[in-house]
LUMKOLGU-582672 format. One record per residue (C-alpha): x, y, z. Coordinates in steps of 0.25 Angstrom, whole numbers, padded with zeros to 4 digits, always signed. Layout:
BEGIN
XYZ...
***
This chain:
BEGIN
+0466+0478+0562+0459+0491+0558+0455+0490+0543+0451+0504+0536+0444+0500+0525+0444+0510+0514+0434+0511+0501+0440+0521+0491+0432+0532+0483+0424+0530+0471+0425+0540+0462+0411+0546+0455+0404+0535+0447+0393+0531+0442+0390+0524+0456+0395+0536+0465+0381+0542+0465+0387+0554+0473+0374+0563+0470+0364+0553+0471+0371+0548+0484+0370+0562+0489+0355+0563+0489+0354+0552+0499+0365+0555+0507+0373+0543+0504+0388+0544+0502+0390+0530+0493+0383+0522+0485+0388+0508+0490+0398+0504+0501+0411+0497+0500+0406+0483+0501+0420+0478+0497+0426+0483+0509+0416+0479+0519+0417+0466+0514+0431+0466+0515+0429+0471+0530+0421+0460+0533+0431+0449+0528+0442+0455+0536+0446+0450+0551+0433+0456+0559+0442+0458+0571+0448+0470+0561+0442+0484+0564+0436+0491+0550+0434+0505+0547+0429+0509+0532+0431+0521+0524+0422+0522+0511+0429+0533+0505+0417+0537+0496+0410+0541+0511+0422+0547+0518+0437+0549+0519+0446+0541+0526+0449+0548+0539+0464+0549+0546+0457+0542+0559+0454+0530+0549+0468+0529+0544+0472+0530+0558+0463+0519+0562+0467+0509+0550+0478+0498+0550+0475+0494+0537+0467+0500+0526+0459+0492+0517+0454+0497+0503+0445+0491+0493+0438+0497+0480+0436+0496+0465+0444+0502+0453+0435+0515+0453+0440+0517+0466+0455+0516+0465+0460+0529+0465+0455+0532+0480+0458+0518+0483+0474+0521+0480+0472+0534+0486+0467+0527+0500+0477+0517+0499+0489+0528+0499+0481+0535+0511+0483+0523+0519+0497+0521+0515+0501+0534+0518+0495+0531+0533+0504+0519+0533+0492+0510+0533+0492+0496+0526+0482+0496+0516+0475+0483+0510+0465+0484+0496+0457+0476+0488+0444+0476+0480+0444+0476+0464+0453+0487+0462+0463+0481+0470+0461+0467+0465+0461+0472+0451+0473+0483+0452+0482+0475+0464+0494+0479+0456+0493+0492+0456+0489+0492+0470+0502+0485+0475+0510+0497+0478+0497+0503+0486+0492+0494+0495+0498+0484+0504+0488+0473+0503+0480+0469+0491+0469+0463+0495+0463+0458+0482+0452+0449+0475+0441+0445+0485+0443+0448+0500+0436+0436+0505+0450+0428+0501+0460+0439+0500+0457+0447+0513+0461+0435+0522+0473+0435+0514+0476+0449+0519+0473+0447+0533+0481+0435+0534+0493+0444+0528+0490+0454+0539+0491+0445+0550+0504+0440+0545+0509+0455+0545+0512+0455+0529+0512+0470+0525+0506+0469+0511+0500+0457+0501+0491+0455+0489+0481+0445+0492+0474+0438+0480+0463+0427+0480+0463+0415+0470+0449+0413+0471+0435+0419+0472+0429+0419+0487+0416+0412+0491+0408+0426+0494+0398+0416+0503+0408+0418+0514+0409+0433+0513+0406+0440+0526+0396+0452+0526+0402+0464+0523+0405+0473+0534+0394+0485+0532+0394+0488+0545+0407+0497+0541+0399+0505+0532+0392+0518+0533+0378+0514+0528+0372+0527+0527+0383+0531+0517+0379+0521+0505+0367+0521+0497+0368+0507+0493+0375+0495+0501+0382+0484+0494+0380+0470+0496+0387+0458+0488+0381+0445+0485+0392+0440+0473+0405+0441+0467+0408+0437+0452+0400+0438+0439+0398+0425+0429+0399+0434+0416+0413+0439+0408+0411+0453+0404+0425+0457+0400+0426+0471+0406+0421+0465+0421+0431+0464+0433+0420+0458+0441+0424+0444+0435+0438+0448+0437+0437+0451+0451+0427+0442+0456+0425+0430+0446+0414+0424+0437+0408+0415+0446+0398+0424+0455+0400+0420+0470+0389+0425+0479+0385+0425+0494+0375+0417+0498+0361+0422+0502+0362+0421+0518+0376+0429+0518+0369+0441+0509+0357+0442+0516+0367+0442+0529+0373+0455+0523+0359+0460+0521+0356+0457+0535+0369+0464+0539+0364+0477+0532+0350+0478+0535+0354+0476+0550+0365+0488+0548+0352+0496+0544+0354+0496+0528+0340+0498+0520+0346+0503+0506+0349+0498+0494+0359+0486+0493+0368+0485+0481+0372+0471+0477+0385+0472+0472+0387+0460+0464+0393+0464+0451+0384+0453+0446+0373+0449+0456+0366+0439+0446+0378+0432+0443+0374+0419+0451+0359+0419+0450+0357+0407+0458+0363+0412+0470+0357+0427+0468+0343+0420+0468+0347+0412+0481+0351+0426+0486+0338+0433+0482+0329+0422+0487+0334+0422+0501+0337+0438+0499+0321+0440+0497+0315+0435+0510+0325+0443+0516+0323+0456+0511+0308+0453+0512+0311+0449+0527+0318+0463+0529+0308+0472+0521+0318+0473+0508+0327+0483+0516+0335+0483+0503+0335+0487+0490+0346+0478+0481+0354+0481+0469+0363+0473+0462+0372+0471+0447+0368+0461+0439+0369+0455+0424+0360+0458+0414+0356+0441+0414+0348+0447+0427+0337+0450+0417+0336+0434+0412+0333+0430+0426+0319+0435+0431+0319+0427+0444+0332+0433+0448+0326+0448+0445+0314+0444+0453+0321+0439+0465+0330+0451+0464+0317+0461+0465+0311+0453+0476+0324+0456+0485+0322+0470+0481+0334+0471+0471+0331+0485+0464+0342+0488+0455+0352+0480+0446+0365+0486+0438+0367+0478+0427+0379+0477+0417+0373+0481+0403+0386+0486+0398+0382+0489+0384+0369+0488+0376+0379+0483+0364+0380+0469+0363+0391+0468+0355+0399+0475+0367+0393+0465+0377+0398+0453+0369+0413+0461+0369+0412+0462+0384+0407+0448+0385+0393+0453+0393+0387+0441+0386+0376+0442+0397+0371+0454+0391+0368+0450+0378+0360+0438+0382+0347+0445+0381+0344+0460+0376+0349+0470+0386+0337+0479+0388+0328+0469+0389+0335+0462+0402+0337+0476+0407+0322+0479+0405+0319+0465+0411+0327+0468+0423+0320+0482+0425+0307+0475+0422+0311+0465+0435+0311+0477+0444+0326+0480+0445+0332+0493+0442+0343+0493+0432+0356+0499+0431+0365+0496+0420+0382+0497+0417+0386+0501+0402+0399+0503+0397+0404+0508+0383+0417+0504+0377+0417+0490+0374+0426+0484+0362+0419+0486+0349+0408+0494+0355+0401+0503+0344+0399+0517+0343+0386+0522+0352+0388+0510+0362+0387+0522+0374+0375+0528+0367+0368+0513+0366+0371+0512+0382+0362+0525+0385+0353+0519+0374+0351+0506+0382+0350+0513+0395+0339+0522+0390+0331+0510+0384+0333+0502+0395+0329+0513+0405+0342+0511+0414+0344+0523+0423+0357+0519+0430+0367+0516+0417+0382+0514+0422+0389+0518+0410+0405+0517+0409+0415+0515+0398+0422+0501+0398+0434+0499+0407+0444+0487+0406+0446+0483+0421+0457+0475+0425+0459+0460+0423+0444+0460+0414+0445+0453+0402+0442+0466+0396+0455+0470+0402+0464+0460+0398+0458+0460+0383+0462+0474+0382+0475+0473+0388+0479+0462+0378+0474+0472+0367+0482+0483+0373+0471+0492+0374+0471+0495+0390+0474+0511+0393+0479+0508+0408+0469+0513+0420+0461+0502+0428+0447+0505+0422+0436+0506+0430+0421+0508+0428+0419+0523+0431+0411+0530+0421+0422+0542+0421+0433+0532+0415+0436+0529+0401+0440+0516+0397+0453+0511+0399+0457+0504+0386+0456+0508+0371+0442+0505+0366+0438+0500+0353+0431+0512+0349+0435+0527+0351+0435+0531+0367+0430+0545+0362+0417+0538+0358+0416+0530+0369+0419+0541+0380+0409+0548+0372+0398+0538+0373+0400+0536+0387+0399+0551+0390+0388+0553+0383+0380+0541+0387+0383+0542+0402+0377+0558+0399+0365+0553+0393+0361+0541+0403+0362+0553+0415+0354+0563+0407+0344+0565+0418+0332+0563+0409+0338+0551+0403+0341+0546+0416+0327+0549+0422+0319+0544+0410+0327+0530+0412+0324+0530+0427+0311+0532+0426+0309+0520+0414+0318+0511+0422+0309+0513+0435+0295+0512+0426+0301+0499+0422+0304+0495+0435+0291+0499+0440+0284+0488+0431+0292+0475+0436+0284+0466+0443+0291+0467+0456+0289+0482+0457+0275+0483+0452+0270+0473+0461+0278+0472+0473+0276+0461+0482+0271+0467+0496+0282+0466+0506+0281+0462+0520+0291+0471+0527+0297+0483+0522+0311+0488+0528+0310+0501+0533+0320+0511+0527+0321+0525+0531+0318+0538+0522+0331+0546+0523+0331+0560+0523+0341+0560+0513+0332+0552+0503+0322+0563+0505+0331+0574+0503+0338+0565+0491+0324+0564+0485+0321+0580+0486+0334+0581+0478+0330+0572+0466+0316+0580+0466+0324+0594+0466+0334+0590+0456+0327+0581+0446+0313+0585+0447+0314+0600+0447+0329+0605+0444+0331+0595+0431+0325+0594+0418+0321+0580+0420+0311+0586+0431+0298+0584+0424+0302+0571+0421+0307+0568+0435+0294+0570+0442+0286+0564+0430+0294+0552+0431+0292+0551+0446+0277+0552+0446+0277+0541+0436+0286+0532+0445+0275+0535+0457+0265+0531+0448+0270+0517+0442+0282+0514+0452+0280+0521+0464+0289+0511+0473+0301+0513+0462+0300+0529+0466+0311+0529+0476+0322+0520+0467+0318+0530+0454+0321+0540+0463+0334+0535+0468+0339+0533+0452+0334+0546+0447+0342+0552+0460+0355+0546+0453+0355+0554+0441+0361+0565+0451+0374+0557+0451+0374+0555+0435+0372+0570+0432+0385+0573+0439+0393+0559+0435+0388+0560+0419+0396+0573+0420+0409+0567+0427+0409+0556+0417+0409+0565+0404+0419+0575+0411+0428+0563+0415+0428+0555+0403+0429+0567+0393+0443+0570+0402+0447+0556+0401+0445+0555+0386+0458+0564+0382+0465+0556+0393+0461+0542+0387+0465+0547+0374+0479+0549+0378+0479+0536+0386+0476+0529+0373+0486+0536+0365+0497+0532+0374+0492+0518+0376+0492+0516+0359+0506+0523+0359+0511+0511+0369+0502+0500+0363+0496+0504+0350+0481+0498+0347+0479+0496+0333+0467+0501+0325+0464+0487+0320+0466+0482+0334+0455+0492+0339+0446+0487+0327+0449+0472+0330+0445+0473+0345+0433+0480+0341+0428+0471+0331
***
């Protein structure tokens, strides 16, 4: 069987980083880990070709070669996914789809694709293969349990153009123990985190090492520390492997804020060369955290937790949301104040979305407050439900907040303060000598990017004097952190363009949104008294 694997386009988003990636000669931030895992699970006697549409279009020769077309993607990729399904069908190809989008919206896709391979592939892909062998022309394949990921094979990293990606994706666990109302992770993967075993993950890293990868690896777990016991077992075995190889990778991941409560875990992470962690902070408003059932963020003062994580040597990125029920005016501005207070450079700022099958979705559906649309987490999208305060107010706070967060001077100030705190962490201030250091090439594109940053930020922009002063102070106080510091400085190149896109598209959608509300209220009236009751 000749299987053409297609990964749909991402729209411009917070994470697309086009301008920053151009500087270093990369085409995309991360590869399609899901599809190369699918390729590893399917029969290995099959032939595979992978086309990441974020790198290149599907050629006619690739369409002609394929006997079956397989797609996977997230909700934000739905537009291009449907477009590629239709391209394949026009050419008479059988199409199979899976992944988060297909699993959440399989009813809408039944008329589009032939095979819906839903839930987790370790269970449903063998069902799909069996159906093909029986000659079945279509089918929906679902799992009634969660698979044991310790049996998942090493993804087919050999199918990737490694030079095209800025970072590499690896997965250790699936699932999250918490119950955040808006989150679809617990719907898709459950509340009991399932992990690979340490030897299994290290084998994946060894495979990447042998392929020549020497850059950042992002552990894509939605909560890397969901199973702290197993994470510690992994890190204790990973550290000697990293030392033996000369620390060839820097790691990043996502974690819950309760990471700050476990100093041993943070020390193990930095010992294994973890440099970055993304935290789902959502809001500094404790009442909103309680409404959305994010109780893990209310156990300790959030600002203290963030400071403790940074002070332990981990660079913090964070996610923030406005639009929670009962939220008081000014929530967006309080997010900006919090980011400034805690010196978080990269703050993912979004309006709340009701995602399919989440507790939030079901509650809003019951209350008659959904306005259609699938909802996604792109920053250019208004919420898909009736909020408890004026949508105009929320949207304006969001626009103003996004604009302020990515003002060049504000961003540069936060980045510098962040790295000064990082530089004082014991693991950075008093690093242990390394017996061996992996050889990493200094690429021409990196040197070119450096000069472009110096030109734009050090000469053209009004921040030029601050840029040179901060860079000099970094050389004085945190010299080892300078390359990472300049990388984060470079990311403003993306956000200067993207914040304008956010502003324009949100303002354009606001008029459409208001009209949708009027139409929805005409069909299912939502009384002011109901909204007041919800808010209280």
